[in-house]
N, C-alpha and C positions, 0 to 999 in steps of 0.2 A: 475428594470432591471428584464428581463425574462431570466431564466437560460434554456440551453437546455433541451428538455424532452426526457426522455429514448425512444430510438427506433423512435424518432422523432414524437411519438404520440400526438394527440391533446387531451386533457382531458376536456369532456364537460359534464360529468355526474358522478354520484357516483360509476357505475360500473367501468368506466375507470380510476378514480381515485384510485380505490382500487387495480387495475392491477399494478398501477405506484408504489403505496407504497408497494406492494409486491415484486416487482422488486429490489427496494431499501434494503428491509429487507433481500430478499434472498442473495444480495451480501454481507450483514453484517454477515448473518449465515454461509456463505460457505467460508468466507475468514479470514485470521488472522486478519481482521479490526473489528471484531465483539466486542473486547474490546473497540473500539473507541467511543462507545456511553456509556460506563459505567464510572462511577466515575467523571461525571461532578460535578461542585461545585453549593452548594444548601444552602440558608440561609432562616431563618424565620424572620419576622418583626410581632411582635404581640401586640394589644392593648388591655389594659382593665382599668376599672375604679377602682379607691380606694374608698371603702365603709366603713361606721362604723357598728357597730354590729347588727344594725336595718336593714341595707340595704339602707341607705341614703347617697347620694354623700358627699364625705368628702370635707370640707372647709378649709381643713390645706394646707399649701404649700408644695410642694415638699421635702422631707426629706433629710436634710444636709447630712446625712450618706451614701445617694444613689449618691452623687456627683452632678455636674453640668449638667443640661438637655441640655445646649447648646453645651458643650464639651466633654461629656461622650460618647464613641463610642458605647456603647452596651445598654445603659438606657438613655432614655429621655421621653418627653411628647409628646402628639399628639396635640389636639386642647386645652383640658381643662388643668389646673394644677393638677386636680386629674385624668388625663388619662394617665397611664404609657404607654410607648411603649418599648418592648425589641426587641433588634436588635442582632441576631446572626453574627458571622463572617461566611464566606463561608467555608464549608467544602466538602471534596470529598465524603463523606457517609452520609446517612441519619442519623445513629448512632450517629456520632459526632455531628452533628447540633442538634439533639434531646438532647443529653447529656448537650450540652452547654446551652441550654434553660432551662432545668431542674434546672441546677446548680445556673443560675442567678434568677430563681423564688425562689429557696430555700433561696438565700442569701437575696432577696428582702423581702420575707415574714419574715423573721427573723430579720429584721430591720424595720417593720412597727408598732411595738407596738401593739395597739388595733385595727388597722385597717386591712381590707382584700381587695382581689383582686377578684372583680366581675366576675361571672362565664360566664354569657350570652353575646352576642352581643348587644342585646337591652338594653337600660339604666335600672338603679334601679329607685327609687322613685326621680322623678325629677318635677320641677314645671316650665312649659314653661314661665310662666309669671316673673320668678325670673332669675337673672343673673347665668349662668354657669361660674365659675371661670376660667378665660382664662389663658392658660399657660403663665408664665414670664421667660424671658431668660435673664435677666440682663440689663444693660446699655450700653452695646457695640453696635455699628452700626448693626453688624449682629443679635444681640440679640433683638434689637428694631424693626427691620424688621421683624422678626419671630413673635413677639407679635402683631404688628400691622397688619400683614397678617390675624392673628386669629380674630382680631377685625373686620375686613373686612368681614371674612366669617359668623360671627355672624349677622352683618347689613345685609349681602346678602341673607342668607338661614335661618337665625334663629339659635339660639344657641342649642336648644334642640337636633337637627339632627346631631350636632357635636359630641354629647355624645354617638353615635353608635360606637361600637368596632368591628374589624375584624382581620384576619389573613393574611398576605402576604407572598406569596412564591416566592424566588428570585432562578433563575436557569440559568446556562450557560452549554454550552456543553464543554467536555474536549477539551483542546488545541489542542491535537494530532488526533482529529476528523476530523478538517477542511481540512487537506491536502489531505488524502484519499477521501473525499467526494467531494471536487471540482475535482479531477482526475476522480472519477466515473462519474460526470456529464458533463466533458469535458470543465470545466470553466477556462478561461485564464486570467481573471481580477485578480487584486492584491486582497491579501487574506483578508484585512478589509473591502474592497467593497463588496465581496462574502458573508463575515461572516454578515454583516449589512443587506444585502439584504436577505439573509437565515432567521435571525431573524424576519424580516419584513413579510415573508412568514408565519412564525410560529405565529406571532401577528395575522394576518388576519384569519388564520385557528382557533385559539384561541377564537377570536372574534366570529366565527361561532358557536364554540362548548362550549362555556362558560356556556351554560344552563345546561350541563352535570354536573358540579360541584354544580350549584345553586340546582338542583334536588338531587343530592346524598349526599351532606355535608351541605345543609342549615339546619340550625338549631335555627331558629328564628320564629317560626309559631305563636307566643304569644308575648303580651307586657303587661306592666302596663298601666291602663288607664290614668294615671298620664302624660304619654308621648304624648298620642293623645286622650285628654278629648272629642273631638267631634266625634270620631269613623271614620269610613271610610266604604266605600261601600263594601269592601271586607272582613270587620270584624264581627264577632258575638260576643256575650257577653259569656264567660266562666263562670264567677262568677262576682260578684259585683265590683271587681278592676281589672279585666282582660279581655282584648280582645284578640280574636285569629281568625286566618283564617282557616276554615275547611278543605281546601285543600292546604293551604299555606305552602311553603318550607322555604323561606328566606323574611320576611318582611323587613329585611335590605336591600336586593337587590331590593326590589319594590319601587313603587311610594311613599310609606308611609317612605322610608328610604333613600338611595342615590340617586335615579333616580328623581331628582328634575327637574321641569319645566323649571327652568332658564337656564339650560345647554343644553336643547333639541335643542335649536336652533343652537348649534355648530356642525360643521362638520369637525372633524379631521380626514383626511384620513391617512390610513394606507398603501396605495399602494405602496409607496416607502419611504425611509428615507428622502428624500427631500421634498416629499409632507406633510409627517408628521410634520417636522420641521417647514416648511414655514406656515402650517396652525396654529400651537400652536403659532409661531411668531406673525402671525396676529392677534390672539386672545389677546395676551398680549400686544397688541400696539393699537387696536382698540377701541376708546371709546364707551361707552353704555350711552345711554341717561336714563336709568333706575337707572343706578348706579351713574350717575352725580347727582342726586337728592339726594343721601347719602351725598355728599360731601367727600372731601379728609381731610382738616383740619378744623375742626370747634371749635371755642372759644378755639384755641391754642392746641387742642388734636387732634391726628389722628384717623379716623374713618376707613380708609383703605388705602393702599397702593398708589392706583390710581383708576380711574373711567373708565377702560377699562374692556373688556368683561371677562377677568381673569386678577387677579392682578400679579400673577406668573404662570408658566406652572403646578406646581403641584396642582393648584386649579381645573384643569380639571379631573373630575372623570372618569375612564375607567375601564374596566374588566382587562385590562393587559396594561403594559407599557413597552417599549424599553428603557433601562437605559445605561447611559455611564459609563466609567470605575470606576469613584470615584466621591464623592462628593467634591465640591469645590465652591469658591466664585463667579464663573460665572455661568449664567443661563444654565439649562439642555440641551436646544436647541443648545446653543453654544458649548456645549461640545460633544454633539452628532454630530454636523457638523464637528467638528475638529477630533475626534477620533473613531467615529462610536459607534456601541452598543457592549457593553461588556457582558449584561445579560438582562433577562426580568423579570418584576416583576407581579406576578399574584395577583389579589386583589379581588378575588371572595369569598373567604373562609369565613364562619362564625366561630366564637369560637365554638369549641366542648366542650360542657358543660359537657360531661362525662370524659374528661381528665383535669388533673390539670393545665396542660400548655396550654390547648385549641386547641391542635391538637396531632395526634398519628403518629407513623411511616408508618402504612398502607396507610394512607391519603396521606402523602409526596410521597409514592411510586407510587400511583394510579397517582398523579398529574405529577410525572416526568415522568410516561410513557406517559401520555396523551400529554405531551409538545413535547415529541421527536416524536409522532406519527404527531402532528402538524408540525413540522419541516420536516419531510420526506414527508407527502403528498403534493400533487400538491395544490398550492394556488393562483388561479388566483385573479385578483383585484376585489374589492368589490365596486360594483356600487350603486347608491341611492336607487334601488329597492332592492337589497340584504340588504343594511343596515336597511331599514324598516323592512324587515323580520326579521333580527336580534334582533333589539331592541323589535319587537311585542314577539318574542320567549323568550326572558330573562324575559320580564315583566309578560308573561304569566305562566311561570314555576315558578316564585317567588311568584307569587299570588295564582296560584291554580295548582301547579304541580302534586299534587296527586289526582286531579280530574279523576275517571275512564273514560278510554277513550280518553283522552286530545288529540287532534291533535295539531301538530306544523306545521307553515308555512316553506316551503322548495322548492326551486326552482320554486316558482310560483303555487305550489300545496300545499298539507298537507300529514303528516305523523303521525301515533300516536307516542306519546311519548315512549310507550313499545317498538314498534319495532325498532324506531331510536336507543333508549339508547341500545337495546340488540344486535343491529347491531354494534354500536360504541364500546361496550365492547369487542366484538370479535376483532375488529381491534387493540384496544389498548392492549389486551392480546397478540397479535403477538408481539408487541414491548417489552411487559414484558417478554416475552419467552427470548428474546436475552438479556434483562438486569439481568435475573435470572442465568446466567452462574455461578455466585459467590454465589449462594443459597440464596439470600437476601429477597425471599419472595415476589417478584413482581408479579407473576401470582396470588399467594393466595390473592394479594391485590385487584387485578382485579376481580378475581373470586367472592370475597365478595361482591362486587358491583352489579353484575349480578342480584341477587335475588331481589334487590331493584326495577329494572326495569319490573320485572315480578310480584311484589308485593309492592305497595307503603307502606303498612303497616310496610315493612322493612326499611323506611328510618328513619333517626334522628329526623326529623320534626314531623312525625307520632308517634313516640315513645315517643317523649316530651309530646305531648298533651295527649296520652293515659296515661302516668305515672301520670302526673298532676291530671288527673280525677280519676285514681284508689286511689291516696292518699288524694284526696281532698284538694288540695293545689291551691294557687292562683300563678300568675307568680312569684311574689316577694317572698313568702314563699318558692316555690319551688328551685328559684334561690339563695336564701339566704342558703337554706340547702344544695345545692352542693356548693356554696362559702364557707361555714363554714367548710365543710368537705374537701375540696381541700386545704384550708389554715391549718387546724391541720395536715394533711397529710405532707405537706411542711415543717410546722414547726418541723414536727418530725424527718426529715432526719438529718442525719450527714453530714455536708458538710465537706469534708477533709481541714485540717488546710493550706495546699498549695492553694486551691481554695479560700477558705475565704480571705487569704491574698492577693491573685491576685485581687479580687472584691475590696477590701478595698483600695488598693493602686490605683487602675484605679479610684476610686471615689475620692480619695485625689488629684490625678494629675489633673482631670477634673476641680476640684476647683481651683487649682492653674492657670491652662490655662485659665479659664474664667477670673479671676481676671487679668491676665497679659493682656489678650486682652481688657478689659475694659480701664487698665492703659495707653496702648499705641494709643488708638482711638482718634487721635486728629482731624481728619476730621469730618466737620460739617455733620450731619445726612442727611440733605437735598442734599448736594454734593454727600455723598456716594449712596443714592438711585438713583440720576440722572445717577450717572457713571454705576450704576449697569444696569438699563436699556438701556443704550445708547449701550450695548454690543450686544444687541438682532438685 
């Protein structure tokens, strides 16, 4: 649905779009509604690998002291049994979110015995020809479904790729923002319809601008040769055990990482919530000849949940996802259709190797300001031609974003990354000025990134390569040094008794909940699976 545009203007270029954003910001700055964009809810989901003292992937099961990965609300596993995923609750301030993330990291590190949390996004020493231990979630129907889904990912895309880790930033606007905002735009539809349509506009604009975060926060310019023994056209040799991209920012976000060819044929529209859910629904119900060759149940064991283009909606990788209010047993598309969008999940961030928990508050402030910009700016539909530009832009920045004079496709023409990035930093800074009424450092967070557009050597990716060269360390040695330092630091912290007791009680309760779920699951798994997909 298209909402009325300010003053009836038709936005057809970046200059007009700037005027529109300025008019909405002017409304916020001059009215008591300025507070309406502050203190939205934000949360973090952070993945990382458990490794031994030599930087090799752990072969141990998930520690019992950390609870059940199926039912623990804040600590689970991603693809591998050795790949932890930390999940914070949503908080109205960055400080609260960050503090919880620090606390749970401290608790985990102090319960890992002699293991550590791998600092970078790209994996430790792995052998692509050996099995990466897949996460196990128990014998309940829900647990079996999660495990089989991961077996399917391994068969479809290879297990090594699943060992890549990242940070997801979850965000929603404050509840009291939507009333004044809808009044400002003259919208008469029901609130949830307006909220969902606004978030889909944010999603489209973020797709257009996700390259900004790939460039600014990309921190995976190098990797261990064990991950990619045959090399790649974008890679040069840093040393006998390390590949690196001379101008790369995020190999994680490149075709070496998540941008696999198998999903390139999927066209999941974000032009409306209906189009998005319909496209995802079609993908999880449309058979694939390629995946039919894998089989579903072979010699009595499941290889995948089904042979469709996507086993479930979460298999679709995108830079950002619209999310329903809460997790549940029904598919995400069903919950989105029933209750609309509650928040968005940004999936572009690499692990920040310089921070013990993989992200810092200035990064969070920048991402928040960018998301609010994406919400306020006009967001026309994305057609096939523009989507081609978006895909090309993201891949180019991931592979060679630091190349001097790099030009990016835009509106059928091209613009240098330096010029476009500086332009966007100015626009995001205008949002940061409104957010900074509480003195939290949003403007400083944006200003700190402006330098990176003018000087690629100021990016994390450039600094990592330069540091490895200066210290004469391979990727694994460099990452292991950071991993050890982060682990020592977190283990040295004193976790207050009440927080330790909280995490211990949550772990114990999760184990009890998982056992109870297994005990009461009487429905045959095949019937459970059939009923789940019948909802779509």
